[in-house]
Structure formats: C-alpha cells, structure tokens
VOTI-378882 format. One record per residue (C-alpha): residue in three letters; x, y, z. Coordinates in steps of 0.1 Angstrom, whole numbers, padded with zeros to 4 digits, always signed. Layout:
<recs>
ALAXYZ;...
</recs>
This chain:
<recs>
THR-0034+0493-0115;GLY-0042+0470-0146;ILE-0004+0450-0139;ALA-0014+0436-0110;MET-0044+0414-0125;ILE-0023+0405-0155;GLU+0004+0387-0130;MET-0021+0376-0111;VAL-0037+0354-0140;ALA+0001+0346-0149;VAL+0007+0335-0116;THR-0027+0318-0101;PRO-0023+0286-0124;LEU+0019+0276-0110;LEU-0003+0285-0075;LEU-0026+0259-0082;LEU-0004+0229-0095;LEU+0015+0234-0067;LEU-0013+0230-0043;VAL-0028+0203-0062;ALA+0005+0186-0065;ILE+0013+0192-0026;GLY-0022+0172-0024;GLU-0011+0144-0040;LEU+0018+0136-0025;GLY+0001+0139+0006;ASN-0022+0114-0003;ALA+0004+0093-0016;PHE+0022+0094+0020;LEU-0009+0086+0035;GLN-0020+0057+0014;TYR+0015+0043+0017;ASN+0018+0046+0055;MET-0011+0029+0061;LEU-0002+0003+0035;ASN+0033-0001+0058;LYS+0010-0004+0091;SER-0009-0027+0074;VAL+0023-0052+0067;ARG+0037-0049+0099;GLU+0006-0057+0121;ALA-0002-0089+0094;ALA+0038-0096+0098;ARG+0036-0097+0136;GLU+0001-0121+0142;VAL+0014-0145+0111;VAL+0050-0152+0131;ARG+0031-0154+0166;THR+0014-0185+0148;ALA+0034-0199+0126;LEU+0059-0217+0152;LEU+0050-0251+0157;GLY+0056-0256+0195;THR+0095-0259+0203;THR+0106-0276+0176;GLY+0116-0238+0160;ASN+0101-0245+0128;ILE+0079-0224+0111;SER+0051-0239+0091;LEU+0028-0214+0063;THR+0002-0232+0063;ASP-0024-0224+0032;VAL-0050-0211+0060;LEU-0024-0189+0081;GLN-0013-0175+0045;ALA-0048-0164+0035;GLU-0049-0152+0070;GLY-0017-0128+0067;ARG-0029-0112+0029;ASN-0067-0107+0045;LEU-0052-0090+0077;VAL-0031-0066+0051;VAL-0058-0058+0033;TYR-0092-0057+0054;GLY-0079-0058+0091;ASN-0091-0088+0101;VAL-0083-0126+0097;ALA-0121-0133+0079;GLY-0109-0109+0054;LEU-0145-0091+0061;GLY-0155-0056+0058;GLN-0139-0029+0027;PRO-0107-0028+0019;ARG-0078-0007+0037;LEU-0073+0013+0006;PRO-0090+0014-0027;GLY-0083-0012-0051;LEU-0061-0031-0024;SER-0065-0068-0032;THR-0055-0097-0018;SER-0039-0107-0051;HIS-0017-0083-0045;VAL-0002-0091-0014;ILE+0026-0123-0007;VAL+0028-0143+0024;ASP+0062-0169+0021;VAL+0088-0180+0042;GLU+0122-0155+0034;PRO+0147-0176+0015;ALA+0172-0169+0036;GLY+0160-0197+0061;ASP+0164-0190+0097;ASN+0124-0187+0108;LEU+0122-0157+0088;VAL+0088-0149+0073;LEU+0083-0126+0046;ILE+0049-0108+0039;GLN+0050-0080+0010;ALA+0024-0059-0007;ASN+0022-0039-0042;TYR-0006-0016-0044;PRO-0011+0003-0077;TYR-0011+0039-0063;SER-0049+0055-0067;PRO-0045+0094-0068;LEU-0072+0122-0059;LEU-0073+0129-0091;GLY-0064+0104-0116;PRO-0100+0102-0133;VAL-0106+0141-0136;LEU-0072+0153-0147;GLN-0070+0116-0169;THR-0036+0102-0177;PHE-0004+0126-0180;GLY+0009+0102-0200;TYR+0003+0069-0181;GLY-0016+0053-0209;ASP-0056+0048-0220;ASN-0069+0045-0185;PRO-0075+0070-0163;SER-0075+0055-0134;THR-0040+0041-0136;SER-0012+0061-0123;GLY+0016+0041-0130;ILE+0027+0039-0096;THR+0033+0008-0073;LEU+0037+0013-0036;THR+0055-0012-0026;ALA+0058-0020+0013;SER+0076-0055+0027;VAL+0083-0066+0062;VAL+0107-0098+0074;MET+0106-0109+0110;ARG+0117-0137+0128;ALA+0092-0162+0145;LEU+0100-0168+0178;
</recs>
C-alpha cells in the first residue's frame, strides 16, 4: 500500500512540470498569434493609405509610420489605451519600404516574450533579470500597395 504513495511522490513533480510547460507554450502561442494579427492589420491600413493617388508610387511619411507603429501596439492610429501585449512598445515595431521595391511595405515587430511564471520561477539560466526570458517573438508582413 505504501508503494502507491512513493510512486505518487516520484511522478507528481514531473506531472506539474509538464502542466506548467503546456501553460507556457499556450501563452506563447496566444501572444505570437496576437502579434501576427496586429502586424497584419497595421500592414493593411498602411498600404491602403501609402499609395499616392494614381501615380503608382508609395510615400511613407513619418506620420504614416507612427500610425503603423501605433496600430501594431495599441490597435488604433492615435496610440491611445493599453498595449495589446504586455511590454510591447512602438520601439519594437519597424515600418519601412521593402528594399526590393515594387511598392512593397514592410512591417516587422520584435516582441520580447513575457512568460506567465517568469518572476515566480526566476531565470532558469536566462540572466539576472527575472522578467527576461531571452525569447523574442518576431512577426513581419510585406504587402504591396495597390
């Protein structure tokens, strides 16, 4: 009868570790999905407004680039409200013309992943700062202005 208790003591930490790992993986997937969705929405809006009339040329002004960064981070062009993801800021977003040309606009976001249990479980070898996981989620979209 005591063998069942010994097995439970041996297996419980592994099961809890597996449960925490599944939770962290799900959180990472949700944050990556939100980042991709935000970048796609911003790219659609930027390419829609970047084309100069019927000239066939695009113009990415500083205002349009700032609006694109605000769309990724806040979901609106004014930059009002809370960021869509914790720790995401406009400095993590790049809005630029794709060097390949052909009226392509590039929007890229590099987001430092913020784990659910980062401060609780400390660093696990990722440095001295408990909030740093060492993982960066990157989403980029290239769209043609039509």
